[in-house]
N, C-alpha and C positions, 0 to 999 in steps of 0.2 A: 587500449582501445577496447569497445565492447561491441561484439556483433549482434544486431537485433534483425527481426523479420517484419517488414512493412507490409500488411495486408492489403492495403489500397494499392500499392504499385507491384505486390507480388514479388519483391526483391528485397535482398539484405543489405543492410547499412552499417556503418561502423561510426560509432560515437566515442567521444572522450568524456570520461567521468570528470564533472566539475571538481578541481581541487585534488584530482587523483595524486598527484606526485606528493602534496603534502599530507595526504592521508596514508600514503605508503611509509613515510617517514615517521608519522605518529605512531602507527602500529608496530615499529620497529622498536619504540621506546616505551618500555612498560610502565615507567613511573609516569610519564606525561600521559599516556594513554588512560592510567587510572583516573586522573584529574579530568581529563577532557569527557570521559564518559559518564562523569558523576552528574548528579541531579542538580547541584549547585551550580554547575558550570552552564547547564542548560538554563537554569533560572535567571543566571545574570544575563546572558545572551539575550533570552526572552524580555526580559526588563528593558534592555537597549533597544530592542527593535520595535518597542511601543513608543519610543520617543521621536519627535519631530526630527531630531538631529539623525536619526537612521536614515531619513530621506535620500541623505547623500548616496547611499548604496545602490539605489534603484537604477540610474542610468548605466552604470558599471555592469551591474548584474545582468541586464537585458542584453547588453552587448557581449558579455562572455559568454552567455547561454545562447545566442541566437534566437532569442523569444519573439515571435510573431505576434506583436500586440494588436494587430487588427482582429485577432481572434477575440479579443476581450472589449468588455463595454469601456468606454471613455470615462473615466472618474478621477476625482482628485483624491490622491493618497497623502495623508498626514503622518505616514509612518511606514517603515519596511513592511511592517505587518499587514498594513492595509493593501499594501502592494500584491503581497504574497498570496493573499486569500482572494484576490481579484476574481470578477465575476465574467465568465463567458458570454459571448453575445447571444448564443443559443445553444440550448442541448437536447440533441435528438436522442429520444428515449424509444427503444424497440417496442411496439404496442403488441407483439404476439406474446401472449402471458405464458406460452409453453417453451420461449426461448430464455435461457438464462442470460443475464447482461452483465457487463463490466461494471462495477460499482464506481469505478474512476479512470482518470487519464493515467496510463502507467504502461509499464513493460510487465507482461505475463507469461509465468511460467507453471506448468501444471505438473504435480507429483503425485502417483498413484500411491494409495493408502494400502497397505497389504492385509491380510486376514488376522495378523498379529497386532494391528494398529500402530505398525511402524511406517514411517516415511523417510527416504533417503534424500537429503537436501544438500548438494553440491559435496557429497562423500560424508557428510555428517548425518548420523542415525539419530532420529528423534522417535519417541514414542508420543502418541498424541494426548496421553494422560499428563505427560511433561508439562505441555503447554496450557491445558485447561484444567481446572478445578471442577469437574462436571460428571455425574454418574452415567451409566448406560451409552458410554461411547462406543460401544461394541456395533452400534448401528452404522458407523461410518466405515465399517470394513470394506476394503474394496471400494470405497470412494476416492475423492480427489482433495488433495490440499492444492488451493490455488493462490499462488503468491503473487500479488500485483505491487511492483515495485514503483513508486513515485519518485523521479528524479526532480532536481530543484528547479527544472523549468518546466515541470508539469502543473496543470490545474490542481489546487490542492483541496478542492472540496469533494465529498463522496456522498453517494446515494444508496438508498434501500434498493434491494434488487427484485423485489416482489411485494406484493400486498401481504401483511401478516401482523403478528402480536409477539410483543416480547415475553420470553419466558424467565430470563434471568440475564443479570448484568454484573461483571466482576472487573476490578482493576487490580493488576499485579505489579507491585513496584519493582523497577529494576534498573540496570544501567541505560544508557543511551550510546550503543554501539552504532557506527555506520551501518547501513543495510547494503553497501556497494561491495565489490570484490576485495578491498583490504580487509574486512573483517571475516573472510570465509574459513577462517580455523575456529571461529567462537560460534558458540551455539546462540546466535542471537536472537533466534524466535523462542528461546527458553528463558535467556537472561535478561533480555531488554524490557524496559517498561511497556506494558500493554493493557488495553483494555478489550474486553471481549463481550459479545452479547449472544446468548443462545435464543433462536427466535423460532417461531412457528410460521413458515410461509404457505401460502394459499396453494400454490402449484409445485413447490419443491420439498414441501415437508419440513421437517427440522433442520436447521443449519447452523454453523457457528460463523460469526462475522467478528474479526479481531483487527483492531488497528494497532500497529505496533511503532512505539517511539523509536527516534533515532539521533545521531549525534547533532546536538544544537536544536533539537526540537523542542521550542518552549512550552507546547502544550498540545493535548489531543483535546478537541472540542466536540462533545456529543451533545445533541439535543435531548436524547434520552426519552424517546416516545414510546407510551405503552402500545399504541397501535400506528400503523404506518402504511404508506402505499408505494407502489412501484414507481422509482424515479425520484420520489421525494428525498431532499435533502438531508442526510443524516449527521453530517458535522463536517468538520474541517482540520486540518493539520496547520499549526504556526510554523515559522521559519525551520527549514532543513528538508531534506528528502526524507520519506518514509515508507512506510509498507500496510497494505491490508492484506489479510488472509481470510479466504473462505474454506470452509469444511462443508463439503456438499456429497450427497449421494443421489442415486437415481437419476443422474445427468449424464448425457453423452457430450463429453468435450468436443469442440470442433477439431475436426482431422488437421488442419494446418497447425493448431496450437499443440496438439499431441506429437505430431511430427518433429515440430521444432524443440519441444520439450525434451523429447529423448535425446535430441543432440545438444542439450543444455542452452539452448538459444531461445531468448525471450521473445516474445511477439509484441508488438505496439499494439494496445487499444485504447480506445476512447470510452468515456462514461456514456452508459446506455446502449453501447453495441453488443450484438449477440455474439456470445462465446461459446454457448452450448444449446442443448435441447432436452426438455425432460423426457425420461424413458417411460415408456407406457408398459 
């Protein structure tokens, strides 16, 4: 069971990771793990979920994950992929430009970056330059690495967090480990397939926005815009759970998120919701 903080009810809830027992068994078998986390397996699964036959998975998936379908537009799904990237009825974007917003529906935890550009995630130390091929990373000293974990029941489209312009985009090929607990001994944010964009935002300066592929993620789809607006859709993940990482500085993260992050507890957040405020 995973303990989460619900901001709306100001209470803690416990949830069961979809397929957790199977994942635990998988991570105990190194041979099967090497196959399951490879690109070819992800590609094959991605091809299947494009087919009409894959529609048979939808009803069972909804039931197994207790998905509230009243939140989503009534649409005809021609494949499991169509269902997975379903659209919300409404997206509420916080309109205060000084507010940092969540780029997605997810479970958020905030990690402090120290003055040596190190960050400790679940007991594993990363250096920021392990994650990104980019110069002048020292500007992120004492900033935050915000990790937004999307589980399989979440809305899998994501948005820009401010108006701005793209500086650089890069794709780093890698494995497809799960982003949930069973992979905690692996450097998933360094080893997994990922795409990142360095962007100049009008209210928060330069930030790094990274999408991380995960187990059975068929593809990360980005629209690759040179200029963008706050709340504008940036892209989406195809089947599987995955993660978005934001590297920010000059932002005060909301107290409830920081308090729970220190306890290693994720906070449930919605796309467009305030999660911090610009430091003046």
